[in-house]
N, C-alpha and C positions, 0 to 999 in steps of 0.2 A: 504494500500500500504506500503511495507517495505521501509526502509530508502534508500536502494540502488536504488529502482525504482524511487525515487523522485529526482534523480540527472539529471540535464540538461546538455547536451554536444553539443557544437556548434563549428564550425571552420569558421573563417572569410576568405574572399577571399585572404587576405594577409598572411594567415597561422596561425594567432593567435588562440590558442585553449582556449575556454571559458567553464568553468564548473560552474554550479549553484547548490545550495542545500538550502533547507529550514533551517532557524535558529530555535533553540529551544527557543530562547528568542526574543520577538518582539522589534521593535524600533531601533535595531542596525544592521549595515551591516559590515561584515568582508570582506576585500579585500586582496587578497594574490596573488602575482606574483612570479612565479618560472621561472628564465631564465636558459637555459641549458648551463651555463658557470660557471666553478669552477676552483679550482687550478689544476685539471687534464688537463686543456686546455693550461696551461702555458708551456713555453719552458725553458730549462736551461738558466740562465742568465736573465730571465724575470719573476722571481717568485714574487708572492705577488700582481699581477695586478688585479686578480678577486676581491680580498678583498679590494684593493685600490679603486676600482670602487664602492663598497658598500658605501664608504665614499663620493666619488665624486658625486654620484647621488643625494646627498642632498645639493650640493653647488651651485645650480642655473642652469637654463637652458635658452632656448630662451626667455621665458616669465615669469620666476619665479626668484625672487632674491635669493641670497645666504641665506641658512637656512630658507627661507620662508615656504618651504614645512612642516618642523617640526612645525614652529610657527602656521600655519593654523590648523593643526590637534590638537595641544595642546589647542588652543583657543576653539576648538569644544568640548573639554573634551574627545578627543579620545586617542587611543594608537597607537604608530607608532614605527616601528623598521625594522631592516634588518639583514641578516646574510649570511655568505659565507661558503661553504664547498668544498669538493673535486669535487662534481658532479653538483653543482648548486649555484646560488646566488638568495636569495629571499628578497622581500620587502613586508611589510604588514601593514595594518591600520585597526583599528576597530573604527567606527564612528557612530553617529546617522544616521538613514536611509536617512533622508532628505538631508544629505551632500554627499550622494553617488556620485552624478554627479561631484561635486567639486573634489573628490578624484580621480575619473576616469580621469578627465581633467588633474590633476597634474601628474598622472602616465603616461598618453599618451604624455604629453608635454615633460617630461624628456626622454622618450623613443625616441621621434622624434627629439628633439632639444638640447639635452644635449651638443653636441659638440660646439654649438654656444655660450654656456655660459662658456665654459672651457677656463681658462686663466692660464698663467704660475704661477701667484700669488696663484690661487686656488690650483693648483697642488703642489706647494711648501708647502703651508699651510697644506694640507691633508696628504702629504707625512710625514711631521713632526708629525702629529697626529698619523699616523699608526706606525711610528718608536717609538713613546712614548708608544703606546699600546703594541708594541713588548717588550719594556723594562719592562713595568709593569707586563704583563701577562706571559712572557716567561723568559726573562733574569734575572730579579730581584725577581722572585717568587720562593720560595722553590719548588723543583721538577718541575719547570716551563718548562724546556726543555725536559721533559719526552717524550711528543708526537713526538717532532721533532726527538729525538733519536730513538724512536720506528719505525717511518716511515723510517728513514734512514737505519735501519737494515732490515726491512721487505721487502723493495722494492729497487732494485739495482739503482745505480747512473744513472741519466738520465731518469729513469722511471717516468711517470707523477704523481705517488703517493709517490715519494721519499721525497718530501718536504712538509712542513706544509703550510696551507693557508696564514699564516701571511707573508711568504716570507722572504728573507734575507735583511739585512740592505744595503748591497752593491748593490743588484738589485734595491731596492727602490731608492737609491741614483742615480742610472743610468737612472731612468725613465725620458723620455723626452716627451714633449707635443705632438709631432707628433705621437709617438708610442702609447701614451695613447688614442689619438683620433682614431687611427686605430684599437685599441682593442675594443673600443665601437662600431665602425662601423662593425667589424667582428662578434661580438657576440650579440649585442643588437638590435635584429630585432623582429617584431611581430611573425615571423615564428619560433623564438627560445624561445617563451614565453607561459606559461600556466597562465591564469588569472582565479582565482576562486573567486566567490562572494557568500557568505553565508548570506542570508537575508530573510525577509518574503515577498519579492516582487515576482511577477510572473516571471518565467524564460524568457518569451518572452519580458517582460518589461526590464529586465536586458540586454538581447541581444541587444535590440534597443539602449539602452544607450551606451553599449560598441561599437556597430557599429558607433554611432555618434562620439565618441571620438577617437577610435583606427582605425576605418575603413580606414582612408586616410593615415595612416602611411605605407610607402612602405616596402615590404619584403626586406631582404638583397639581394644584387646582387650576390656576390659570397660567397660561404661558406668556412670558414677556415678549414684547415686540423686538425683533432683531433690527438694528439700524441698517439702512439700505447701503450695500457695498458696491452698487453699480458705478461705473466710471463713464460719465457722459461726454467727456471731452478728451482729446489726445493731449499728450504732455506739452506739445508745442516747444520742444527743447531747441538747443540745450538750455536747461534751467540750472542756475548755479547758487551755491552758498559757499562763502569762504570765511575762514576764521584765522586770526593771527594770535597764537598763544604759545605757552612754553611747551613746545613739542621737540623731540630730539632731531627730527628731520622732516622735510616737507612730505605730506601724505596726500595721495590722490585717490579719491573714491569715485568711480564712474558707475552709473546704474542705468538699466534699461527695463521698461515694462515688458513683461512677457505674458502669454496666456496663463490661465490659472492652473494650479496643481491638479493633475488628473487628465488634462487635455493632451492629445498627442503632440501638439507643438511645444508644450512645456517640456516633454521628454526630448524633443529635438534640440531645444535650447539648453537643456541640462547637458546633453552631449557637447554642444557648442562651448559651454562654460568649461568643460573638462579639456577640450582641445585647446582652448585659450589659456587656461591657468591652473590646471591640476596636474601635478607631477613635474619632474625635471625635463620631460620631453615636450612640455607644453610650449606654445608659441611665446607667451609673455616671458617665461623663464629663459628660453633659448635666446630670444631677441634682446631682452632688457637686463637680464642678470648675467648671462654668459657672454654674449657677443659684444654688446656695446659698452660694457657694464655700467648702467646708470641707475639701476634699481637695487635696493638691498636684497640680499639672499633670503627669501622666505621659504626655501625648500620646495617650492612649487605649489603654493597655496593661494595664488593671486585671484582666482575667480571662483564663484559659486552662485547658487541660485537659492533665493528665499522662497520656499514653497507655500503660497497662500491659496487656500482652497476656494475662497468665496469672492475673490477679486483678482486683478492682475497680480502675478508674481513679479519678482525682481531678480534680474541677473546682475550681479555686482562684481566689479573688479576693484581691487585695492592693492596699491603698491606704495612703498616708502622709498624716498630718494637716497641714493648713495651719497656719501660725504662730498660736498662741493658741487652737487647737482641741484639746480633750481627746480621748484615745483612746476614752473612753466614748461621746462624742457621735458620733465618726466610725464606731465599730463599729455603733452603733444605726442610723445612716443607711445604712450598707452593707447591713445585714441587711434593712432595710425595702425598699431598692431591689431587692435580690435577690428578695424575696417578691412584688414586683409582677409578676414573670414568670408566676406561677400565675394571674393574672387575665387573661392573654392577651398576645399579641404581634401587631403589625400586619404586613401583607404587605410594607410598605415596609421595616420593620426586618429582616424575614426576607431580602428581596432584598439588602439592604446586607450582612447577615451572610454570605450565600452568596458575594457578590462578594469580600468581604475574605478569606474562607478559600480561595476559588478562586485569587485573585491570589497569596496566600502560597504555595499549592501550586505554581502554575506557575512562580513565581520560584525556588522551591527546586529544581526540576528543569531550569532553563533552561541551566545549564552542565554540562559533562561530569561534574564531580566530584559535584554535587548529584544528577544523574540516576543515576549509579552507586550512590550511597548509597541512594536511594529504591528502586532495583531490588533491591539486596541486602536491604533491609528487608522489602519485600513478599514476597520469596522465603523469607527466613528465618522471618518471622512467619506468613505466610499461604500459602506454597508457590505464589504466583502473582505473578510479576514484572509482568504486564500491569497490575496495580492501580496501579503507579507513574504510568501515563498516564491511567487511568480513574477514579481516586479521586474527583475533583470531582463525578462523576455521582451519587455516593452522596448528595449533598446536594440534588439537583435535585427529588426528589419528596417531600421531607419537608415536612409541612404546618405551618401556624401552630398548629393544634390539637394536633398531636403535641408540639410544643415546649412549649406551655402545659401539657399533661397530664404531660409528663415533669417539668417544673418543680414542678407540684403534688405529684407523687409523691416527688421526690428532693431538691428544694432546700428542705428543711424542717428545723426544729430537731432532730428525732429523728436526722437524718442529717448533722448539722453538727459540724465542729470549728472552734475558734477559737484562733489563736495571736496573742497581743498582746505588742508591745514598747512599753514606756513609758520615757521618759527619766528619769534620776535627777533628783530635784528639788534645785536648788542650795541 
């Protein structure tokens, strides 16, 4: 039986979707929950709430004390974490199989009773934690505001993808307890959750356990309205944002809108990004790190694609200048190299790009935790967990001509944003 056939899929009466799959290693269970709430569900003036919740979910619920969830998993020798993006918030643990019931109970408890454990003190404390995270990762980090600036250029004011998941300091300051509770009530229901369990247990056994702990949690009463993510106008590029601050070297970020995650042309441009800037055989690495050398050696990680499911995705290129090279020279060179894709790519480049993306994918699902995350993702975003195993086949029949044509259509000035960081002159 192939891997994809060994996936179990169940839906509880309250709408919770359960996915099970066999683990490649015995004795451990990976539990992964994807809630269909991310920063795209936030409204202007209320940004940062999806990510604030990722923190609040660990601060106690009806039956669990503050930070106890973390302590329990760490005492078991397990791994635990969470993350927030535009399209979802996820929570995940890997623990010994004999502790699976405990983890399911913990997750069900905070889904059902988080609002009971929520206090003003907890909110104030976690708001400060998030503001500190914002300072460390965005405001006080060289190039730290790049993503915020990129999103600000790529999507118009008021668009649900215009702001980063961290949110704004002002919005976080304005967070009040009632609104926070209402956000949990609106988005945290079993009917907005995919729960994946990767283990060596029988799927029916896992289902019985999940029914026991999650079955009585009621579905949400009314569903919140999702902000409209349609893009009604082209980028009309190049659009620019520049900042002069204390950075070690000029930094160039170039971005292009691409079709949304899941469309064939997204896959075509994903390959294009690998041809451009993934690995030491990529064009940007060969041209700007090895041949000319004007860009700092990044090991071959200059280009990637941000996969957005509900709006245009973004192909991003980022390079830092080598000592003595100006931002203008580097930017010009990056843009020239990107433009060469429209003249054609070789079969050899395409094979190398496919191999890089495929290896990345296979590595990402090689352990129980990564596999569980991919299964949750494919279920939440595409309603098809088997894609976790079959995704690389999407690249196999894409032709060099398709990559060239997509580059000619989309990797152009009209569809380009540029964010530049330049050092303060001494």
